[in-house]
C-alpha positions, 0 to 999 in steps of 0.5 A, a space after each residue: 707188459 700191461 695187465 691182461 684181464 678176466 671178467 669176474 662179475 663187473 670187475 676186470 681182474 688181472 689174469 695173474 691175480 685170478 690164477 693165483 687165487 684159484 690155484 694157490 690161495 683157495 685150495 684148502 679153504 672153505 671158500 668158492 671162487 664165485 663167493 670170493 669175487 662176489 664178496 670183493 665186488 660188493 666191498 669195492 662198490 661200497 668202500 671205493 666211494 668212501 675211500 675217495 671221499 676221505 682223500 677229497 677231505 685230505 685235499 680240501 683241508 690242505 687247501 684251507 691250511 695253505 690259504 690260511 698261511 698265505 692270508 696270515 704270514 707268521 700267524 702260526 706263531 700265535 698258537 691260540 689263533 692257529 689252534 682255533 683255525 685248525 678246530 674250525 676246519 675239523 683238523 683238530 678234534 675235541 678229545 672225548 672221555 677217558 677209555 681203555 682198549 678192549 682188544 681180545 685174543 692177542 698173542 703175548 709177543 704183542 701184548 706182554 713181551 717187549 723186544 725188537 721188531 723187524 720190518 721187511 719187504 715180503 716181496 723178497 722171499 729170502 729177506 722175509 724168511 730171514 726175518 721170520 727166523 730172527 726170533 733167535 739170533 747168535 750173539 757171538 755172530 752178531 758181535 763178531 761180524 759188526 763194529 760192536 767189537 773193536 778191531 784194535 790189538 789184532 782183532 780184525 774181522 776180515 778173512 778167516 776166523 780170528 781167535 783174538 776177535 773171538 776171545 773178545 766176543 766171548 768175553 763180552 757175551 759172558 759179561 752180558 750173562 754176568 749182568 743179567 743171569 748172575 751166578 752166586 759169587 762167580 763169573 761165567 768167565 770161571 765156569 767149567 761145566 753145567 748140569 741139572 740136579 733135582 730140577 736145579 741148575 748147577 754150575 761148576 767152576 774152574 776151581 772145583 766149586 759149584 754155584 747156582 744162579 742168584 735168581 734160580 727162577 731164571 733157569 727155564 729148561 735144557 736140551 740133552 742129558 741132565 748131567 751133560 746138557 747141550 743147551 741151558 735155557 734162561 729167562 730175564 724180563 720175559 726174554 729167553 737166552 740159550 747157552 749152547 754147549 758143544 765141546 766138539 765145536 771149533 769154538 766150544 773146544 776152546 772154552 772151559 765149559 764147552 760153550 759154543 754160542 749164546 743165542 738170544 731171543 731177538 725179533 719178537 715180532 716182524 712186520 711183513 711189509 706190502 707197503 713202503 719197502 716194496 715196489 708193487 705197481 700192477 697185478 704181477 707185482 701184487 701176486 709176488 707180494 701175496 704169494 710170499 705172505 701165503 707161504 709164510 701163512 701156510 708154513 711152506 715158503 722156501 727160497 734157494 740161493 747161492 752163498 759162498 759158492 754153495 746152494 742153500 735152501 731157506 725155510 721157516 724154522 720149527 719150534 724149539 724143544 726143551 726139558 723143563 726143570 720138572 722133567 716135562 717137555 715144552 716148546 718155544 716158538 722158533 719164529 717171530 710173530 708176523 704182522 702184515 703191513 697193508 698199503 694206505 688209502 691213497 693208491 689205486 692199482 691196475 690189478 683190478 678194475 671196477 665196473 667203470 674201468 677205474 683202478 681199485 683202491 689198493 688198500 681194499 685189495 690188500 685187506 681182502 687178500 692178506 686176511 684171506 691168505 691168513 686163514 691158512 694159519 687160522 685153520 692150522 694148515 701146517 705144523 708151523 703156526 703164526 698166531 696161537 690166539 686166532 688173530 690176523 695182525 695188520 699194520 695200517 699206515 698213513 691214515 689221517 685222523 679218526 674217520 680214516 681209522 673208522 674206514 679201516 675198521 669198517 673195511 676189516 669188518 666187511 672182509 671178516 663177514 665176507 670170509 666167514 670169520 669171527 668179527 674182530 679177527 683182524 687186528 689193526 696197528 695204527 701207524 702214527 705218521 701223519 700230523 692229523 693222526 698225531 694230534 687226534 691220536 686218542 680219538 683214533 685209538 678210541 675208534 679202533 679200541 676193540 681191534 687196536 694192537 699197535 701204535 708207533 711213531 714213524 718219524 720219517 713219514 711224519 717229518 715229510 707230512 710236517 713239511 707238506 702240511 705247512 708248506 706255505 708257512 715258510 722255508 723249513 729248517 735243514 733236515 739234520 736239525 729236525 730231530 732236535 725240534 720241539 714238535 718231534 720230541 713232543 710227538 714221540 712222547 705224546 705217542 707213548 702217553 696216549 698209548 699208556 693213557 688208553 690201556 696199552 700196557 700189558 695189552 698192545 705194542 707201543 713202537 718206535 722207529 727204525 735205526 737207519 744205519 745197518 752197518 753202524 751197530 755200535 752206534 745203535 747199541 749205544 743210543 737205542 736204549 732210548 726206545 725202551 727208556 721212552 716206554 716203547 715195548 718194541 722198536 724197529 731194527 734193520 736186520 736180524 743182527 740188529 735185532 739180536 744186538 737191540 735185544 740186549 737193551 730189553 734185558 737192561 730195561 724192564 719196559 713194563 716198569 718203565 711204563 708204570 713210571 711214565 703213566 704218572 707223568 704229565 702228557 706231552 704238549 700239544 702246543 709243542 707238536 703244533 710248533 712248525 719248524 720254519 726257519 726264523 732267519 732264512 737269510 742266515 743260510 749261506 750258498 754253501 749251506 744251501 748247496 750242501 743240503 740240496 746235494 744230500 737230499 738229491 743224492 738220497 732221492 736218486 740212490 733210492 729212486 733209480 733202484 725203485 724204477 729200474 729194478 723194482 727194489 722198494 727198500 735199499 741200503 743206499 750210500 749217502 754223500 759220505 758213503 755211509 749206508 742208509 736204509 732208504 724206503 719211500 718215507 726217507 724219499 718223502 722227506 728229501 723230496 718235500 724238503 727240496 720242494 719247500 725250499 724251491 717254493 720259497 726261493 731258497 734255491 731255483 729249479 735250475 739249481 735243483 736240476 744241476 744238483 740232480 745231474 751232479 749227484 746222478 754221476 755220484 750215484 752211478 759211481 756208487 753203483 758201478 759194481 752192479 752189472 744190472 745197473 743202468 747209469 743215469 749220466 751223462 744222458 740224463 734222459 732215463 725214466 729213473 732220473 726223470 722220476 727223481 727230478 719230478 719228485 722234487 720239482 713237483 713235490 709241492 703238488 703231490 697229495 700229502 707230499 707222498 712219493 707213490 703217484 710218481 714212483 708208480 707211474 714211472 715204474 709202470 712206464 719202465 715195465 712197459 718199455 
């Protein structure tokens, strides 16, 4: 049903949103309804025209770039001429003098602790809670339940507990402890007991001897009695590990030392996402998003569900209590530090209409509501605290260049004033996922130097923008070849270099992108060391289990040392970044190669879009054409749709071929979803809203603003909701 409205000044506000603010957000805050709506009205009136102006600049620049490529076929190969053109139109800006960021009141999880970062749709309460609670994860469970441990030699993970597999898990875990928390001339495989004597950890061995840690400072504390602790807390590279001891436990009973598990500090930070992983198209949806963020900020979010035939209720974990070596008590956070990702500048939302009846820019709405809601945490309304330093951490995606960063900073400042918060309370994470931000990254950081707490590379969206920006340059290389291209390798290094150059070390996060295959954890473990090696102090993982496994990489690599070494290297090449990935010889593509590429792209689009439009699911594990589960969100959809649009535009394929491919792949996706009773098949009629949305994304992709998927997805989801 379309939104129904209530008037607030000149604004028409969705009755769902108005009721939510009145009855759920404002109680407990020193803000009146009138003040909130009057302030928001003023902010909308001031910032909406600026928002539109920035979007017009995007379009204008894109038009100039398109015209240049058409007038200068192959001209981009002369990088000197190409760069001069980009400078002339204001796309590539001069780089100013050196500076260092000065952001204050930043929690250590962001400033100084390197580790995994989760991104989760905040619209799903269960996922949001799982992620927030993923600060600590069971290494035994993460190993046992994934392909990290081979199923050879009878170590199957199917069915009831398999002691053969369990033994392999325990061996792996104790080898991990040996590597990072080494004992003097002994292995954890030989340990029979733990005790604390005079503030020191004493480890008994099977042969009757006692040893200590090689580095005694790694012992941080314990739980239980000193002579029989139930937990031993260790620390390495600023990350904790907890050896859990319980001889009465089914696993502990089989262990000479009674060890039942090893807990690792895992997801240090979590981005609670209002953007690419959610489908929020109206006031009703926005309330669902904001309500879960409110529950997280008040500490009272709960979700009840059925698991294994039993009803379970999930809530936020409390802090963890320990006894220090000196006998004093202390606590560690039981939860990941939460950031919230707002939407970008592009979309409007019918949740609020302005004085002229126009939808309000959604980014303005997000800023006001997410910061206001976070005041519950700032005020300490519950015993479950997020920020200990009084900050609100907002990740801002899809900004194009410094002027758009300036807009965000000005908007946050206006919201702080409206809500009677100290200036610079709201911090900003700059997602480096659009080409104009990449090439001007230092200047983007300069604008936000008092607020910035995060930059990262989002190679998925960034590839989508790479294709769209240079649409007229020619047909792009196949998608699978993109990751080996000079532009993307330089882009990844340039981001780290820019962060280190501007003082991020010890102050802010430099992040890397998502591991997209949630079922392939061994592959992740074997390859994702590249992220801390690259100088990134956080990297995205698709699940709490992934966070626990990725955490091991930060024990292997001390990122602060790696960053110190990288500060000395030459900065990545801007010329490489500007090298467009067009095919040198499109004629070399066989018809089979073209069809395979189309099949892959179409199947990914359909698998994602059908759930988005029909079920309102913004992030899905979608089986690819080979039935490998891939995490899909709007970023992956953007690449696939832009790639088809590019090949269509350059006559590598035809519209008829794209439609035929979509129909064939729709039947594949239908089959892959046959076990879902709520699923509505696309074949054989091919007349559903979701199928039309998928086709439009590809066929109309060239003319979508910056190649984004949101305008079509929002339009079609609203149609579905109204049907």
